[in-house]
N, C-alpha and C positions, 0 to 999 in steps of 0.2 A: 909079671909086675905085681907087687904087693900094695894093695890099697888099705889104708887104715881108716876105719870109721870112727867118727868122734861123736859121742853122745852129748846131749845137753847137760849142762851142770844144773844142780838144784837151784842156784841163784837165777840162772837164765829161765828156767821153768817158772819160777815164782814171778819174775818180771813179766813174762808172757801172760800168766794168769791175772796179774794185777792190771795189765793193759786191757785185757778182755773184760774184766770186772768194771773198769772205768768206762769203757765204751758202752757196756750194757746199761750202766747207771744213767748214761747220757741219752741213749737211744730208746729205752723202754718207755719213759714218760712221753717221748715224742710219738712213739707208736700208739700209746694210749690216747693221746690228744687227737691223733689222726683218726682213730676208730670212733671217738666221740664226735668229731667233726662230721664224719660220714653218717653217723646215726642222726645227728641234728639236721643234716641236709635232707635225709630221707624223711624225717618227721615233717620238715617244712613242706616237702613235696606232697605228703599225705594231706596236710591241712589245706593246701592250695586245691587239691583235687576235690576235697569235701566241699570247699567253698564254691567251686564250679558246679558241682552237683546241686547245691542249694539254689544257685541262680537259675538252673534249669527247672527245678521244682517251682520256684516263684513264678517263672514264666508260664508254667502249665496250670497254676492254681490262682489265677486272677490277682497276680502281684501280691500274694499273701505269703508270709513266712510260715514254715512248718509248725504244726501244733503237736501237742503230746497228750496222752490219755492214760489213766490208770483206773482199772475196775476189777475188783474181786481178785487181786493178786496178779492180774494180767496187765502188762503195760505196753503201750505203743509209744516209743520215744522218737525224737527227731531223727536220730541216725537211722532208724528203721524206715522212716519215710523217704530217706534219700537212697536207700539201697537199690531200688529199681534203676537209678541213674548211674550208680557206681558198679553194681554187680560184683563187688569184691569186699567182703567183710574185713579182710586184712588191712585195708586202707585205714580203718579206724583204730588200728593198734600202733601205738608209738613204740619204736624200737627200744626206748629207755623205760617203758612201763611194762613190766612183766608179772606184776602181782596177780594172783587169782583169788576168786571168792565165789561162793555159791550164789551170792546176791548179784554177781555179774552175769550169771547164766540167764538165758531167757528162752522163751518158746520160739523155736526157729520156724519161720513161715516156709511153705512149700517152695522147693527150689533153692533154698539157702544152704550155705555150708553147714556142716555138723555143729551141734551145740558146743559151746565153749564156756569155760570158767574164767578165762583170761579177761581182765578188765580193759575196756576201751581206753585209749589214751587222750581223747579229745572231748571237750565239753562245749555245749551250746550257750549262747548268750541269753540267759534267763533274766538279765538285769543285774544291778549292783547287789540286790538281795534276791535269793531264789524265791520263786512263787509270788513275788510282790509286784511284778510287772516292770515296765519302762525300758526293757531290753527289746529282744525280738519276740517276746511273748507278753500278752496282756496279763493282768493279775489272775492267778489261779482261782477257780471256783468249782464247787461241787454241784453237779446236775441233780435233777429230781430222782434219777435212777441210781444215784450214788457214785456216778462216774466223776473222777477228778479230772478236770480239763485245764490244760495250759494252752490257751488259744494263741494262734499266730497273729501278727499285725500286718497292716497294709504297708508295703515298702514305701509308699508315698509319705508316710509319717516320719521317715528318717530325714533329719535335717542335713546330715553330713555322711552319706553312705561310705565314703572313703575313710572315715574316721571311726565308724561304728563297727565294733567287733562282731563277728558271726560265730567263729569257732576258735578254740585255743587249747593248748595243753591243759590238762586238769588231773587232779588226784581224786576227783569226786566219783562216786558210784552209788547206786546203780542208775540214777537218773542222768548222770553226766552233764552237770551244769558247770559253767565257768564263772559263776557269780563270785564277786569279790569276797563277800562275807560268808564264811562257813562252807564254801564249795571248792573253789579252784585249788585251795590248800586244805583239803579235807583231813581233819585230825584223825578220823577213823582209819585212814590209809597211812598217814605219816607217823602216827603215834603221838603221844602227848608231851614229848620233850624236845622238839625241834627248836633250835635257837640260831641257826645259821642259814643265810640265803645261798651260800655256795654249795650247800648240800642238796639243794633243790634240783629238779630235772634240768639238764642242759646248763647247769651252773647258775640257774635263775634266769636264763634267757628263754622266755616263754614264746613259743611260736604261735602267732595269731593270724587268722584270716579275717579280712574285712569285707564289708558288704558290697564293695565294688569289684571284688574278686581277687585283689592283690593280697599277698601274705608276707609277713616279715617277723623277725625275732624282736621281742620287746623285753627290755630289762625290767624284772619285777622284784618286789621286796615283800617279805612276809612279816607278820606280827601277831602277837597274842593279846586278846582282850582280857585284862586282869579281872579276876573274880567272876568271869562268865563261863559257866559250864553247861554243855549240852550233851545229854546222854552219858554223863560221866567223863566227858572229854573237854579239853579247853577249846575255846572258839578262836580259830585262826582267820586272819584276813590276808588276802593277797592282792596287791595293786601295783600298777606301773610305778617305777621310781619317780618319773616326772608327774607332778600333781595334775597338770593339764591333760595328761593322757587318760586319767580316770574316766573321762567322759566317753571313752570307748564302750562303756557298759550302758550308755543311755541312747535310746533312739532319738531323743531330742532333750534339750535342757529342761523343758516343761513337762516331759512325760511323767505320769503319776506313779509314785511308788507307794503301795499300800502296806505300811509297816504293821498293820493290825491283821493282815491276812491270816485266817485260821489254819491254812496249810503250811505256814512257816513253822519250822521245828521249834522256834521260840519267838512268838510275836513280840515286837519291840514296843508297841503301844504308843507310837508317835503319830498315829493317824496317817492321812495321805499327804505326802510331801513331794515336791518336784525332784526329779533325778539330780539336778544340779546341787540340791541340798543333801541328798542321800550320799553322794560321793565324799562328803565331808564327815560322815559318821565315824570313821576311824579315829579322828582327832577328838570327837565328842566322847568316845569310849576310852580315851587315854590309852590307845593301843601302844603296846611296848614292841617297837620294831626290832627285828632280829639284826644281828651284826652280819657283816659280809663274810 
């Protein structure tokens, strides 16, 4: 018996290719979204673990939040203080932050993983302004031996532990602050021409751990302070979209923010103001908010 084979015609092949192309165009963005969702979930888990470690630290250190120190080029930052409770440096790396820098490297204590140039993904609540206090650190000061100290605060001073941030996604390095002004959206990392919130990590959904231990994504927005330049770069501000959520940077509404602190990259010269007033500074600066 003779069987005749029939080949595909050119038109049929083109139709099949067109169908495959259409399916790829539909599915590839879905796959990309699924991968980003997985990274965001992993990031949220990291933030939650860091928050749990901080609560263990507070329990061991007389109900006081972690401090940080800097002396003669050597620093001990808050994430280092928590390492004995986590024993895994990888927890501090956000899957969506992969930039490297010499300034992100640090002297590794005995028993730690090998040194790394990869920047941590999470920052600590230094307050609405870094070094100025009112978050989980009191205002920075320099001791008589030249050591720069960012002292922790008593957990009893927190008015609303469930609403006060402890850790969050940040672009800052090497001190890893999540402060709203000049830190959480660090221009040195982002570059000087960001204008869109959607280009931020997780599409602008910043993962935040709070002082009661829970963690969630908070929608943030960024902005540029016109005419304000620090080390040749614009000054960026990052805050929650809901104005009332800005108080997450404040241990209490009356906590003192020292805007004249000499350790600030650029002291504002407004004296000591309550944190409830500090969170309104972006409007006083006529901040130009970025589009979505």
